[in-house]
C-alpha positions as CSV (number, residue, x, y, z in Angstrom):
1,M,-0.1,0.0,0.1
2,E,1.3,3.7,-1.0
3,V,0.3,7.0,0.6
4,N,-1.5,7.7,-2.8
5,D,-3.7,4.9,-2.1
6,I,-4.8,6.3,1.6
7,L,-5.1,9.9,0.2
8,T,-7.4,8.4,-2.9
9,Y,-9.5,6.4,-0.4
10,C,-9.8,9.5,2.1
11,A,-10.4,12.1,-0.8
12,A,-14.0,10.1,-1.5
13,K,-15.3,11.0,2.1
14,K,-17.1,13.8,2.7
15,G,-15.3,17.1,4.2
16,V,-11.9,15.8,4.2
17,E,-9.1,18.2,4.1
18,E,-5.4,18.0,4.2
19,T,-3.2,19.7,6.2
20,F,0.1,20.5,7.8
21,P,-0.4,21.6,11.1
22,F,2.5,20.3,12.8
23,D,5.7,20.0,10.3
24,A,6.3,19.6,6.7
25,D,6.4,15.8,7.0
26,T,3.4,14.8,9.0
27,L,0.5,15.1,7.1
28,V,-2.7,15.4,8.9
29,L,-6.5,14.7,7.5
30,K,-9.4,16.1,9.1
31,V,-13.0,16.5,8.9
32,G,-14.9,19.1,10.3
33,G,-11.5,20.8,11.3
34,K,-10.8,17.8,13.7
35,M,-7.9,15.6,12.7
36,F,-8.9,11.6,12.1
37,L,-5.7,10.3,10.3
38,L,-1.7,11.2,10.7
39,I,0.8,10.6,8.0
40,P,4.3,11.0,8.6
41,L,5.2,11.2,5.0
42,E,9.4,10.4,5.6
43,K,8.5,7.5,7.8
44,Q,9.2,3.9,5.9
45,P,7.6,1.4,5.9
46,L,4.4,3.4,5.2
47,Q,2.6,4.5,8.8
48,I,-0.4,5.7,9.8
49,T,-2.4,6.9,12.8
50,V,-5.9,6.7,13.6
51,K,-8.4,6.9,16.3
52,T,-10.2,3.3,17.2
53,D,-12.7,2.5,19.9
54,P,-10.7,1.3,23.1
55,E,-12.1,-2.1,23.2
56,W,-11.2,-2.6,19.4
57,T,-7.8,-0.9,20.4
58,A,-7.0,-3.7,22.9
59,E,-8.0,-6.3,20.3
60,L,-6.1,-4.9,17.5
61,R,-2.8,-4.6,19.4
62,E,-3.2,-8.2,20.8
63,H,-3.6,-9.5,17.3
64,H,-1.6,-7.4,15.1
65,P,2.2,-6.3,16.0
66,Q,2.0,-3.7,13.6
67,I,-0.5,-1.9,15.6
68,T,0.8,-0.1,18.7
69,G,0.0,3.1,20.7
70,A,0.4,5.9,19.2
71,Y,3.5,8.4,20.2
72,H,2.8,11.7,21.5
73,M,-1.1,10.9,21.4
74,N,-3.8,9.4,23.7
75,K,-2.6,5.6,23.4
76,T,-6.1,4.6,24.8
77,H,-7.9,5.5,21.6
78,W,-5.0,6.5,19.1
79,N,-3.2,3.7,17.6
80,T,0.2,3.9,15.1
81,V,-0.5,1.4,12.1
82,V,2.4,-0.1,10.5
83,C,0.9,-0.8,7.2
84,E,3.6,-3.2,5.8
85,G,2.3,-6.8,6.5
86,L,-1.4,-5.8,7.0
87,K,-4.1,-6.4,4.3
88,P,-5.4,-3.1,2.8
89,D,-9.1,-4.4,4.1
90,L,-8.0,-3.8,7.5
91,I,-6.4,-0.7,6.8
92,F,-9.4,0.8,5.1
93,R,-11.6,-0.6,7.7
94,L,-9.3,1.5,10.7
95,I,-9.9,4.5,8.4
96,D,-13.2,4.6,8.1
97,H,-13.7,3.8,11.9
98,S,-11.3,6.9,12.6
99,Y,-13.5,9.2,10.1
100,E,-16.9,7.9,11.8
101,M,-15.7,8.2,15.3
102,I,-14.7,12.0,14.7
103,F,-17.5,12.4,12.4
104,K,-19.7,11.7,15.2
105,T,-18.2,14.1,17.7
106,L,-19.1,17.1,15.2
107,T,-22.1,19.4,15.7
108,K,-25.2,18.7,14.1
109,K,-24.9,22.1,12.2
110,V,-21.5,20.7,10.7
111,Q,-22.7,17.3,10.1
112,E,-25.4,18.4,8.2
113,A,-23.3,21.2,6.2
114,L,-20.6,18.1,5.1
115,N,-23.7,16.0,4.3
116,K,-24.9,18.9,1.5
């Protein structure tokens, strides 16, 4: 999987914006102004950081050594995912889950505006 695969997948989601709020190497994807995905562009192999439900987080980390607590983030909710060795379906499912978790936290007004 390549960065462009992830960006193309995310671009199809409503209201996604690409930003570099931290530095020139960390791409942050946001919905409604809130981040749901981070990609350190200089890291090899490809990594992403996503938010997951705490119960699923524990299960993911137990079954996939490529999934660990995210550096400088709340490790109960945020995971760093080394994409190498994982099926694309799981990576896309993690992205969807993170997007949906963040989308649910947006105000109804912002959600409605994004759904237009």
